[in-house]
C-alpha positions as CSV (number, residue, x, y, z in Angstrom):
1,M,182.7,237.0,-9.9
2,V,180.1,234.2,-10.1
3,L,179.4,234.4,-13.9
4,K,181.9,232.4,-16.0
5,V,183.1,234.1,-19.2
6,G,184.1,232.3,-22.3
7,I,185.3,233.5,-25.7
8,P,184.6,232.0,-29.2
9,I,187.7,231.5,-31.3
10,G,186.2,230.0,-34.5
11,D,186.4,233.3,-36.4
12,L,190.1,233.8,-35.7
13,D,192.9,232.5,-37.8
14,P,194.6,229.5,-36.1
15,D,197.7,231.5,-35.1
16,V,195.6,234.3,-33.7
17,A,193.3,231.8,-32.0
18,T,196.3,230.3,-30.3
19,R,197.7,233.6,-29.1
20,V,194.2,234.7,-27.9
21,T,193.7,231.5,-26.0
22,V,197.0,231.8,-24.2
23,E,196.3,235.4,-23.3
24,A,192.7,234.5,-22.2
25,D,194.1,231.7,-20.0
26,G,196.4,234.2,-18.2
27,A,193.7,236.9,-18.0
28,G,191.1,234.8,-16.1
29,F,188.7,233.8,-18.8
30,E,187.0,230.6,-18.1
31,S,186.8,228.8,-21.5
32,V,187.4,229.0,-25.2
33,W,184.8,227.7,-27.7
34,L,185.4,226.2,-31.2
35,P,182.7,225.6,-33.8
36,E,182.7,222.6,-36.1
37,H,181.5,221.3,-39.4
38,L,182.6,218.0,-41.0
39,V,182.2,219.5,-44.5
40,M,180.6,222.6,-46.0
41,P,178.4,222.0,-49.1
42,L,178.7,224.4,-52.0
43,V,174.9,225.0,-51.9
44,T,172.8,225.2,-48.8
45,G,169.1,225.8,-48.4
46,R,169.1,227.0,-44.8
47,S,170.8,229.4,-42.5
48,P,171.7,229.0,-38.8
49,F,170.2,232.4,-38.2
50,A,166.6,233.6,-38.3
51,G,165.3,236.2,-40.8
52,P,165.6,236.7,-44.6
53,S,168.5,239.0,-44.3
54,H,170.9,236.3,-43.0
55,Q,172.9,234.2,-45.5
56,P,174.1,230.6,-45.0
57,I,177.7,230.1,-43.8
58,P,180.0,230.6,-46.9
59,P,181.3,227.2,-48.1
60,E,184.9,228.4,-48.0
61,S,184.7,228.9,-44.2
62,A,187.5,227.2,-42.4
63,F,186.8,224.6,-39.7
64,P,189.7,222.9,-38.1
65,E,189.2,219.5,-36.6
66,P,188.1,220.6,-33.1
67,F,189.6,218.0,-30.9
68,A,193.0,218.2,-32.6
69,M,193.0,222.0,-32.3
70,L,191.7,222.0,-28.7
71,A,194.4,219.4,-27.7
72,F,197.0,221.7,-29.2
73,L,195.6,224.6,-27.2
74,A,195.6,222.4,-24.1
75,A,199.4,222.0,-24.4
76,R,199.8,225.8,-24.5
77,T,197.6,226.6,-21.5
78,S,197.1,225.5,-17.9
79,R,193.6,226.3,-16.6
80,I,191.2,227.5,-19.3
81,G,188.3,225.2,-20.4
82,L,188.4,223.8,-23.9
83,A,184.9,223.6,-25.5
84,T,183.2,222.6,-28.8
85,H,180.4,224.9,-29.8
86,V,178.9,222.7,-31.2
87,Y,180.1,219.3,-32.3
88,N,177.8,217.5,-34.8
89,I,177.7,214.3,-32.8
90,G,175.1,212.7,-35.1
91,L,177.5,212.6,-38.0
92,R,179.9,210.3,-36.3
93,H,179.8,206.9,-34.7
94,P,179.8,207.1,-30.9
95,F,183.1,205.2,-30.7
96,T,184.9,208.0,-32.6
97,T,183.2,210.7,-30.6
98,A,183.8,209.1,-27.2
99,R,187.5,208.5,-28.0
100,A,188.1,212.1,-29.1
101,V,186.4,213.6,-26.1
102,T,188.2,211.3,-23.7
103,T,191.6,212.0,-25.2
104,L,191.1,215.8,-25.0
105,D,189.9,215.4,-21.4
106,I,193.0,213.4,-20.5
107,V,195.6,215.6,-22.2
108,S,194.0,218.8,-20.8
109,A,193.8,217.3,-17.2
110,G,190.0,217.5,-17.1
111,R,189.3,220.7,-19.0
112,C,187.1,219.4,-21.8
113,L,183.6,220.9,-22.2
114,F,181.6,218.9,-24.7
115,G,179.1,221.1,-26.6
116,V,176.9,219.2,-29.0
117,G,174.0,219.9,-31.4
118,A,171.6,218.2,-33.8
119,S,172.7,220.5,-36.7
120,W,170.7,222.8,-39.0
121,L,172.6,221.9,-42.2
122,A,170.7,219.3,-44.1
123,E,173.2,219.2,-47.0
124,E,176.0,218.2,-44.6
125,W,173.9,215.2,-43.6
126,N,173.1,214.4,-47.2
127,A,176.8,214.5,-48.1
128,V,177.6,211.7,-45.6
129,G,174.6,209.7,-46.5
130,L,172.6,210.1,-43.3
131,D,168.9,211.0,-42.8
132,F,168.6,214.6,-41.7
133,A,164.9,214.1,-40.7
134,G,166.0,211.5,-38.1
135,R,168.9,213.5,-36.7
136,G,167.3,214.2,-33.3
137,R,166.8,210.5,-32.5
138,R,170.3,209.7,-33.8
139,V,171.8,212.4,-31.6
140,D,170.0,211.2,-28.5
141,E,171.2,207.7,-29.1
142,A,174.8,208.7,-29.8
143,I,174.9,210.7,-26.5
144,A,173.5,207.7,-24.6
145,V,176.1,205.3,-26.1
146,C,178.9,207.7,-25.3
147,Q,177.7,208.0,-21.7
148,R,177.8,204.2,-21.3
149,L,181.3,204.0,-22.9
150,W,182.6,206.6,-20.4
151,T,181.2,204.8,-17.3
152,E,180.7,201.1,-17.9
153,D,183.3,198.3,-17.9
154,E,181.7,196.4,-20.8
155,V,179.0,197.8,-23.1
156,S,176.6,196.1,-25.5
157,H,174.0,198.2,-27.3
158,H,171.3,197.5,-29.8
159,G,169.4,200.6,-30.9
160,E,167.8,202.2,-33.9
161,F,171.1,203.6,-35.3
162,F,173.9,201.8,-33.5
163,S,174.2,198.1,-32.7
164,F,177.2,196.2,-31.2
165,D,177.9,193.4,-28.8
166,G,180.3,193.5,-25.8
167,V,183.1,196.1,-26.1
168,V,185.5,197.6,-23.7
169,F,186.4,201.3,-23.7
170,E,189.5,202.5,-21.9
171,P,190.8,204.8,-20.6
172,K,187.9,206.7,-19.1
173,P,187.7,210.5,-19.0
174,V,189.3,212.4,-16.2
175,Q,186.0,214.1,-15.4
176,Q,183.5,211.8,-13.9
177,P,181.0,210.5,-14.8
178,W,181.9,212.4,-18.1
179,P,183.0,215.8,-19.3
180,P,180.0,218.3,-19.1
181,I,177.7,217.8,-22.0
182,L,176.2,221.1,-23.1
183,I,173.4,221.0,-25.6
184,G,173.3,223.7,-28.3
185,G,170.2,225.0,-30.1
186,E,167.2,227.3,-29.7
187,S,164.3,225.0,-30.6
188,T,162.0,223.4,-28.1
189,A,163.5,220.0,-29.0
190,A,167.0,221.3,-28.3
191,L,165.9,222.7,-24.9
192,R,164.2,219.5,-24.0
193,R,167.3,217.5,-25.0
194,G,169.3,219.8,-22.7
195,A,166.9,219.3,-19.9
196,T,166.8,215.5,-20.2
197,L,170.3,214.5,-21.4
198,G,172.6,217.5,-20.9
199,N,174.6,219.1,-18.0
200,G,173.8,222.4,-19.6
201,W,172.6,224.4,-22.6
202,I,174.3,226.8,-25.0
203,G,172.5,229.5,-27.0
204,M,174.0,232.4,-29.0
205,G,173.0,235.8,-30.2
206,H,170.6,236.7,-27.4
207,D,169.4,239.9,-25.8
208,F,168.3,240.1,-22.2
209,E,164.6,239.4,-23.1
210,S,165.2,236.4,-25.3
211,G,167.9,235.0,-22.9
212,A,165.5,235.2,-20.0
213,R,162.8,233.5,-22.0
214,Q,165.1,230.5,-22.8
215,V,166.4,230.2,-19.2
216,E,162.8,230.2,-17.9
217,Q,161.7,227.5,-20.3
218,L,164.7,225.4,-19.4
219,R,163.9,225.7,-15.7
220,T,160.4,224.4,-16.4
221,L,161.6,221.5,-18.5
222,L,164.2,220.6,-15.9
223,T,161.6,220.6,-13.2
224,D,159.2,218.5,-15.3
225,A,162.1,216.0,-15.9
226,G,162.7,215.7,-12.1
227,R,166.0,217.6,-12.2
228,D,167.3,220.4,-10.1
229,P,167.2,223.7,-12.2
230,H,170.1,225.0,-10.0
231,D,172.4,222.1,-11.0
232,F,172.6,223.1,-14.6
233,E,174.7,225.3,-16.8
234,Y,172.9,228.1,-18.7
235,C,175.3,229.4,-21.3
236,L,174.7,231.9,-24.0
237,G,176.2,234.7,-26.1
238,G,174.9,238.2,-25.5
239,P,176.0,241.9,-25.3
240,V,178.1,243.3,-22.5
241,D,178.8,247.0,-22.5
242,S,179.0,247.7,-18.7
243,E,179.2,246.1,-15.3
244,R,175.5,246.5,-15.1
245,D,175.0,244.2,-18.1
246,I,177.0,241.5,-16.4
247,A,174.8,241.8,-13.3
248,R,171.7,241.6,-15.5
249,W,172.8,238.3,-17.1
250,E,173.5,236.9,-13.6
251,E,170.0,238.0,-12.5
252,I,168.5,236.2,-15.4
253,G,170.2,233.1,-14.3
254,V,173.0,232.8,-16.9
255,T,176.0,230.9,-15.5
256,R,178.3,231.3,-18.4
257,L,178.5,234.2,-20.9
258,I,180.3,233.7,-24.2
259,V,181.6,237.1,-25.5
260,S,183.7,238.4,-28.4
261,P,185.1,241.7,-27.2
262,W,186.6,242.6,-30.5
263,A,185.5,243.5,-34.0
264,R,188.6,242.3,-36.0
265,S,191.2,239.6,-35.3
266,R,193.9,242.2,-34.9
267,E,191.9,243.8,-32.1
268,A,191.4,240.5,-30.1
269,A,194.3,241.0,-27.6
270,A,193.3,244.5,-26.7
271,G,189.6,243.5,-26.5
272,L,190.4,240.7,-24.1
273,E,192.3,243.1,-21.8
274,R,189.5,245.7,-21.8
275,F,186.8,243.1,-21.1
276,A,188.9,241.4,-18.3
277,E,189.2,244.8,-16.6
278,L,185.4,245.5,-17.1
279,A,184.4,242.1,-15.8
280,G,186.8,242.0,-12.9
281,L,188.4,238.8,-14.1
282,H,191.4,237.5,-12.3
283,A,193.9,234.8,-13.3
């Protein structure tokens, strides 16, 4: 099949996530996706979801350090992609980020997929003493610095948020010029960032209509930026109940679908098997 299929593992206990990843690797799934927060504040004023019925993420939610977890999973698998969905790149110095991404790419033999976002959680930025209002510019600059570290022999940089004279960054990632950078977010700013700085975009919780709308907007932004809309990853989460649903996502232009074919952790293994058969996946 043309459409790549990934699975999110952030809602699974670590032991279940490991077992599911190993099984997904053997069943032909293309990638696993791990969410990330540096810290969860006790009180939050916003939600990652739209609508008054949605509540913020509970502060007791568990978030393993993504690159450590994904490196562990790399040692247990052989082909499946290992992705962050999404990494709050603005909360770290680019040196830290570039090193973590490179290490995962090396130990996985080039299977790292680097999903990043500008974040919705103001209180998390406040907790580390950073300006939430300026997060978009900080994220853009952090991405640019990482790209230079991954490709240049010597790097000096003097920007709005990061400043340093000549440094050397070795080793370089396995994937060249760098592991795919996939920009997460539904806002116009996030889509524009994907079209100008990313190798792809990630959205979640879409139906066919909303997914088609985002893909079409991205194609327009890519064209306006002088980029080829066909050389771009359109990734999102959405419903799949039949082979026809898979075909509809492909017709819309989605290149990677992120699915959770289970309702409870204990059903994950059986859900993987059912979906692999439905989608015609092959190891």
